[in-house]
C-alpha positions in Angstrom: 4.0 -6.9 24.3 6.4 -9.2 25.5 8.7 -7.1 28.6 11.8 -8.0 26.2 10.6 -6.2 22.9 12.4 -4.3 20.1 8.8 -2.4 19.3 9.3 1.3 19.0 7.6 2.6 22.3 10.4 0.5 23.8 13.7 1.7 21.7 12.6 5.6 20.3 12.5 6.8 23.3 16.0 5.4 23.9 17.3 7.2 20.8 19.2 10.3 20.5 20.0 11.0 17.3 19.5 11.2 13.5 19.6 6.9 13.0 16.3 5.3 13.5 13.7 8.1 12.5 12.1 6.3 10.6 12.0 3.1 12.6 10.1 0.1 10.8 9.1 -2.8 13.1 7.4 -6.1 12.3 7.4 -8.8 14.9 8.3 -11.6 11.8 9.9 -10.9 8.9 11.5 -12.5 5.9 15.1 -10.0 6.2 15.1 -6.9 7.6 17.2 -6.1 4.6 14.4 -6.3 2.3 12.5 -3.7 4.1 13.8 0.1 3.5 12.8 0.0 0.0 12.9 4.2 -0.5 13.4 5.0 3.0 15.9 8.1 3.8 19.2 7.6 5.4 19.2 6.5 8.6 15.8 4.6 8.5 16.1 1.6 10.7 14.0 -1.5 10.1 14.0 -4.0 12.8 11.9 -7.9 14.1 11.6 -10.0 16.1 12.4 -12.8 13.7 13.2 -13.1 10.6 12.3 -16.0 8.1 14.8 -15.7 5.4 17.6 -13.5 7.1 21.3 -13.7 5.6 24.5 -12.8 6.8 28.0 -13.0 5.1 27.9 -14.7 1.0 24.2 -15.8 2.0 24.5 -17.8 4.5 21.5 -18.2 6.7 21.2 -16.1 9.9 18.6 -17.9 12.8 17.7 -17.3 15.6 14.4 -17.6 17.9 12.2 -15.0 18.2 12.9 -12.2 20.9 16.6 -13.3 21.8 18.5 -11.7 19.1 19.0 -8.1 18.1 17.9 -8.2 14.0 18.0 -4.7 12.2 19.4 -3.0 8.9 20.3 0.8 8.4 20.1 2.8 5.1 23.3 5.0 4.5 24.0 6.9 1.6 27.9 7.2 1.6 29.7 10.1 -0.3 30.9 9.4 -3.6 34.9 9.5 -2.7 34.7 6.5 0.3 34.7 2.8 -0.6 30.9 1.7 0.3 32.5 -2.0 1.1 34.3 -0.2 4.2 30.6 0.0 5.8 31.0 -3.8 6.5 34.2 -3.1 9.0 32.5 0.4 10.2 29.5 -1.5 11.5 31.4 -4.5 12.9 33.2 -1.4 15.4 30.0 0.3 16.2 28.4 -3.6 17.0 31.6 -4.5 19.0 31.2 -1.2 21.0 28.0 -1.5 22.1 29.1 -5.4 22.7 31.2 -4.7 25.1 29.7 -1.5 27.0 26.4 -4.3 27.9 29.1 -7.2 28.6 31.9 -4.9 30.2 34.0 -7.2 28.5 36.7 -6.8 25.4 35.0 -7.6 22.0 36.9 -8.4 18.7 36.5 -8.0 15.0 37.2 -10.9 12.6 38.2 -9.8 9.4 36.0 -8.8 7.5 32.7 -8.9 9.5 32.3 -11.0 12.6 32.1 -10.0 16.4 33.9 -12.0 19.3 34.1 -12.5 22.4 35.9 -15.5 23.8 36.9 -16.6 20.7 33.5 -17.0 20.2 30.8 -14.7 17.4 28.8 -13.1 18.8 27.2 -10.7 16.5 27.9 -9.9 12.6 27.6 -7.5 10.2 27.2 -7.0 6.0 27.0 -3.9 3.7 25.5 -4.4 0.7 24.8 -1.6 -2.2 21.5 -1.3 -3.7 22.7 0.2 -7.0 21.6 3.7 -6.6 24.6 4.9 -4.3 22.8 3.2 -1.1 24.4 0.7 0.9 22.1 -0.9 3.4 23.9 -2.4 6.3 22.6 -5.2 8.4 23.5 -6.3 12.0 23.0 -9.4 14.2 23.4 -9.8 17.5 22.8 -13.0 19.8 21.6 -11.7 23.1 19.3 -14.1 25.0 19.8 -17.4 23.3 20.5 -20.0 25.5 23.4 -22.7 24.2 21.0 -25.1 22.4 19.5 -22.2 20.5 22.4 -21.2 19.1 23.5 -22.9 15.2 25.5 -26.0 16.1 26.8 -25.5 12.7 28.1 -22.5 12.5 31.3 -21.9 10.7 32.7 -19.7 13.7 31.8 -20.7 16.7 28.5 -19.1 18.2 27.7 -17.4 21.5 24.8 -15.1 23.1 25.7 -12.1 25.6 23.8 -14.5 27.7 26.1 -18.1 27.3 28.6 -15.4 27.9 28.2 -14.3 31.6 25.3 -15.8 32.3 22.7 -12.5 32.3 19.7 -11.8 30.8 20.2 -8.4 28.2 17.6 -5.9 27.4 17.8 -5.9 23.9 16.0 -2.2 23.7 19.0 0.0 25.4 21.5 -2.4 23.2 19.5 -1.5 20.1 19.5 2.2 20.9 23.3 2.2 21.6 24.1 0.6 18.8 22.1 2.9 16.1 24.0 6.2 18.0 27.5 4.3 18.0 26.9 3.6 14.1 25.8 6.8 13.7 29.0 8.8 15.8 31.7 6.2 13.6 29.8 6.6 10.0 30.2 10.2 11.0 33.6 9.9 11.7 34.1 7.3 8.8 32.5 10.2 6.1 35.1 12.8 6.9 38.3 11.2 7.4 37.2 7.2 5.9 39.0 4.0 8.0 42.1 6.1 9.0 39.7 7.9 11.1 38.6 4.9 13.1 41.8 3.0 13.3 42.7 3.1 16.2 39.3 1.4 17.6 39.6 -1.2 14.5 43.4 -2.1 15.3 43.0 -2.5 18.9 40.3 -4.8 18.2 42.0 -6.9 16.0 41.4 -10.9 16.3 43.0 -12.2 13.6 46.6 -9.8 14.2 49.2 -12.6 15.7 47.1 -15.6 15.0 47.4 -18.8 12.9 44.8 -18.7 10.5 44.1 -20.4 7.1 43.3 -18.7 3.4 41.9 -21.5 1.1 43.7 -24.2 3.3 47.2 -22.5 3.2 48.5 -21.7 7.0 49.7 -18.7 8.3 49.6 -16.0 10.6 47.6 -12.8 10.6 49.5 -9.4 10.2 47.1 -7.1 10.1 43.2 -5.3 9.1 45.1 -2.2 7.2 43.9 0.7 6.6 42.4 0.7 3.5 40.2 -2.2 5.2 42.1 -5.3 3.8 44.1 -7.6 5.7 47.2 -8.5 5.2 48.6 -12.1 5.8 51.9 -13.6 6.2 51.0 -17.6 4.2 54.7 -19.3 4.5 57.0 -16.9 5.3 54.9 -14.3 1.8 53.0 -11.4 2.6 49.5 -11.2 0.9 46.5 -8.9 1.1 43.2 -10.0 0.9 39.9 -7.9 0.0 37.9 -10.8 0.2 37.5 -14.1 1.1 37.5 -17.0 3.6 39.9 -16.7 6.4 39.9 -19.7 9.0 41.6 -19.7 12.5 42.8 -22.1 15.1 41.0 -22.0 18.2 
């Protein structure tokens, strides 16, 4: 077993909450998003390498085996909450865990990218399963070397290693991420995104930044308390529920 493994014996002793039980591990899988059928809330699927990993809008998410954190978690949100908001909840949990690992600030580029030094180190997606459950998928670039990161990525990528030059143990990072998501999810269930807005607002990557929406230039105003993005396009305020947002580096 590699020293830096996400195998159960490495991760489970570090878990202190309800999430991560059961902990489903595979050295290789197509996607952790497909590994949680009929599992209870809090179940986590993890693998060392995905052969068909995907991010938002079906984009591929690739990483050499044993270099990233690739996981999915089952959530059963209450009916009064908007499941799409869980992308931001997961993004905030990931940003907090990344900050602790790097001792550097991380930001959230709406709707699902986690940024450090204007580069994407992680991403999150939330997919409704049709039975009231939501499968949240999270990928964190941890120990990839520069040449192992995708050269054609829409947003310039980085790993924790390329940010600070340190090889990071992935098991403690994953355990911290799972625990943080459980804590923030509990707050969201009680109070929605409003209960997490201090953390979201403080990490809003696009706030005040020049951006582009479908080719139209503008300025990011803010992630709103309902999870939508407010932008100023040529002096006109618009609120986005989805879509592609580019930015000037």
